[in-house]
N, C-alpha and C positions, 0 to 999 in steps of 0.2 A: 479520821476522815471527816471532811467538812460537808454539812448538809445545808443546802440553800433552797429557798422557795422561788420557783419561777425562773424565767430567763433573765437573771440578774446576778452579777457578781461584783463585789467591791475590788476584786483583784484584776488588774489590767494586763498582767503578764500572759503571753500566749500559752494556750493549752491544747492538748490533743483530746478530742471529744468523740464519743459515740452516742447513739440515740436508740431508744426502743422501749418496749414494755418489760422485757426481761422476766416474764412470769416463769418461775421455776428455777431460773439461773442454771439451766442445763448445760451439757457439754458444748453445745453449739454456742451458747452465750459465753461460756468460759473461754472458748477459743477466740472469740471476738475480743474479749477483755484482755487476754494475753497478748494478742496482736496490737491492741491499743497501748499496752504498757511498753512493748518493744518500740513502737513508733515514738512514744513520748520520751523514752530514755534516749533514743537516737538524736532527738532534738533538744534534749535538756529541758523538757517541759513536764508539767504535771498532767495527770489524767482527770477527765471529767466525764460523767455519765448523765444524760438527760433522760428522765423517765416521766411517765404520765400517771396521775392518780386523780380519779379512778381510771381504770382501763377504758379507752375510748368506747369499746363495745358495751361496757356497763353504762356509759352515758347515753349512747344512741339507742340501744335496744336492751334495756336491763333484763327483760324476761327471756332473752335469747343469748345473753352474755355467757361466755364459757366459765366453767368452775375455776375458782382461784387456786393456783398451785402454791403461791406464797403470799403472805401478807406484806404490807409495806415494810414493817419492822424486820421481817425475815429477809426480805430482799436487800435491805440496807446492811444487815449483818453479813450477808454473803459478799456484797460489794467490798465491805471493809476487810473481810478475810482474804479477798483476792487482790488486795493492794491498790484499790481505787482511792484517789486523793480527794475527789469532790463529786457530790451528787446533786443535781438540780431536780427537784420534785416539782413538776408543772401541774397545777390544778387543771384538770380537763373539764371545763365548763362550757356554757354556750358561747362565751366570748372567745375562749381559746379555740373552740371548734371552727370559728369564722376566720381564723388567721390563714392567709394564703400560704401556699408552699414556698413561694419566693420570699415573702416576709419572714417566714420561719427560718429559712436559710440565712437571710441577712442578719437576723437576731443572733444566730450562733456566732457570727463573726464580729458584729458590732457591739453586742451586749455581753457576750461571754468570752470574747477575744480568742475564738477558735482559729488556730492556724493550720490544723489538720483535723479532718472529720472522717471517721470510719463508720460505715453502715453495712448492714446485711444486704446482699444483692437483691433481696425481694422486699426491702423495707419501703413502705408507702407512707406519705405524710401530707399535712396541709389540708385545707378545705376541699372536700370532695375526694380526698386521697389521691390527688393528681400528681403529687410530688414523688419523684423516684430518683435513682442514681444519676440518670442522664440530666435531669434538671439541676440536681445538686452540683454536678460537674460543670454545667454551663454557668450557673451563678457564681460558683467558686472562682472560675477563670476571670470573671469581672471584678469580684471582691478581693481576689488576691490571696486565696488559701488553698491548701491541698485537700483532695478527696480521694478516698480509696474504698472499693467495695470488697466485702468479705464473702467468700463463697460458702455454701451450706456445708455442714459437717455431716457425714454419713456414718451409719453403723449397720453393717451387713446389708448395704444397699438402701437402707431407710434413712430419709432425711430426719435428723434429730430436731425436734421442734416442741414447743409447748403443747401443741395439739397431739403429737405422738405420745408424749408423756401422759396426758390426760386419758387417752385411749387405753394405754397400758394399765393405768391405775383403775379405771372403770371396769376393766375386764379381770381385775384381780391379779394381773401379771406384774407382781412387784419386782421380780428380778429383771424384767425388761425395762421397767421404769428406772431401776437402779443403774442399769447400763447406760441409759440415756442421760441420767442426772450425774453420774459419777459418784453417787452416794445413795444411801437409803432415803426414800421419801420420808419427810417428817413434817409435822405441824407443831406449832408452839403457841402458848398462851398462858394466862394466869389461871390458877386454881380458884374457882368460885364456889359458893354454896349451892348445893343442889337440893333435891327433895328427899334425900336420904333413903331412897328405895333400895339401893344396893346394900347399904349397911343393915337394913331390916331383913334382907334376904341372906345375910351372912357373908356378903362380898362387898365391902366398902369400896367406893371408887373416888378417884380425884376427878372432878368435873372441870374440864378445860374450856375456857371461854372461847367460843367460836363466833367470829365477827361477820362472816359472809354466809349467806343462806345457801349458796350453791357450792357444794363440796365435791372434790374430784374422786372420792371413794366412799364406800359404805360397806358395813359388815362387821365381822368379828375378827380380830387380828392378834398375832403375837407381836409384842412391842418391847422396845427398851426405851427407858426414859432418862433424860439428862436433866438434872436439877442441881443448881448451884449449892454447894455445901453438902450434897447428898450423894454425889457420884452418879454412877450409871445403875439404874434399877430395872429389874425385869418385871414384865406383867402381861396382862391380856386387856385389850381395849375393844370397846364397842363404839362404832361411828354410825349414827343413824338417828331415827326419830322415835325409837323405843315404842313400837306399836302395841306391845302387850300392856303397858302401863299408861300410855298417853294416846290422845287422838289429835291430829292436826298439830303436832308438836314441831318445834324448830329442831334442826339437826344438832346433835350433842355429841361431844367426844368425852367418853368416860373411860378411865383407866383403873383397873384393879392391880395394885402393886403387890407382888408376892412377899409374904413375911414382913409386912411394913405396917406400922401403926403409929404414925406421927401426924401432928397437925401441920398441914402445909398450905392452908388457905392463904391466898395472896402470892404464893411463890410462882415463879415463871418456869414452866416445864417445856422441854422439847421432846416430842414423842416420835420415835422412829418406828415405822411400820416394816416388820421383817417378813411376815408370812400371813396370808389370809387363811383363816380357819373355815369360815362359812359365811353365807349371806345372813342378813338380819331376817328374823322371822317373828310372826305374831303367834303367841301360844294361848291356849284356852284359859289358863289361870296362872297365878304366881308360882304355884308348886311346880308346874311343868317348866316355867321359865327358870326357876332355881336349879332344877335338874340339869338343864342345858348349860347354864352358866358354870356349874360345877364341872361338867364335861369339857367346856371350853378351857377352863383353868388347868385341868389335868393335861389336856392336849397341848397347851402352850408350854407347860413345864416339861413335857416330854420332848417338845421341839427343842427347847434349850438344852436338854440333856444330850440330845443327838448332835447338836451343833456347838458344843462346848469347845 
């Protein structure tokens, strides 16, 4: 899969394009991408996806922006696994935010050689978010390319969206999130050095680098971890600010892997969240914290025993 920056491509061959934020790459997104592949195949073209980084709401209202479901790296990995040929990552900054909807549409055709554009029926774009399917269709008729709208994907009457996935995760409803995503929710990152508190308490953890301050879930979870060269490992994870040992701390993802004692600093891990055990809590002392960690580990092992 080719990754390009901005609305530019050295390839002038016609392509089939879709546009969006694709946070989570949920089943609605997957249906859109499948439709794009079919359209591209019918026309003998490659597929291209245009995304924005950061998310526009992170640019305009960073304090009110939604929690990230997927990092840019994770998003690109999902696109690759779904057979996308090319991804254009557009830096969303002050200059990009001033681009009119009409100029954006023209750029798709003139700079990216779009001959077919597929968008969600509710997708809005351009300065002031005035661009919609009707405007896309109007400009496309003049520019000479095809446009199609993709209707929402529903599950039990609920529209599958990034917002719905976030709501499910925040409520600890991992099975609901799994149904919307078509897979277990996961986070990935490199193992970095921590403060060794878990090791001192008898439960060493792999500290996963978390790049975004707003996270879609918190608490204690049963997890399975995918690591290159190590296979799939079982464990219990804490996602939160560790109130017993820290004050005003940044969110941290810590994973205790069962029967595992290898040095894995620098390795890239993907952590799948299988079941929520409880919310994060502040305890009066480390002894009480240690007692609850031991209970969490036993409960996680019991969960695996029942779901083997």
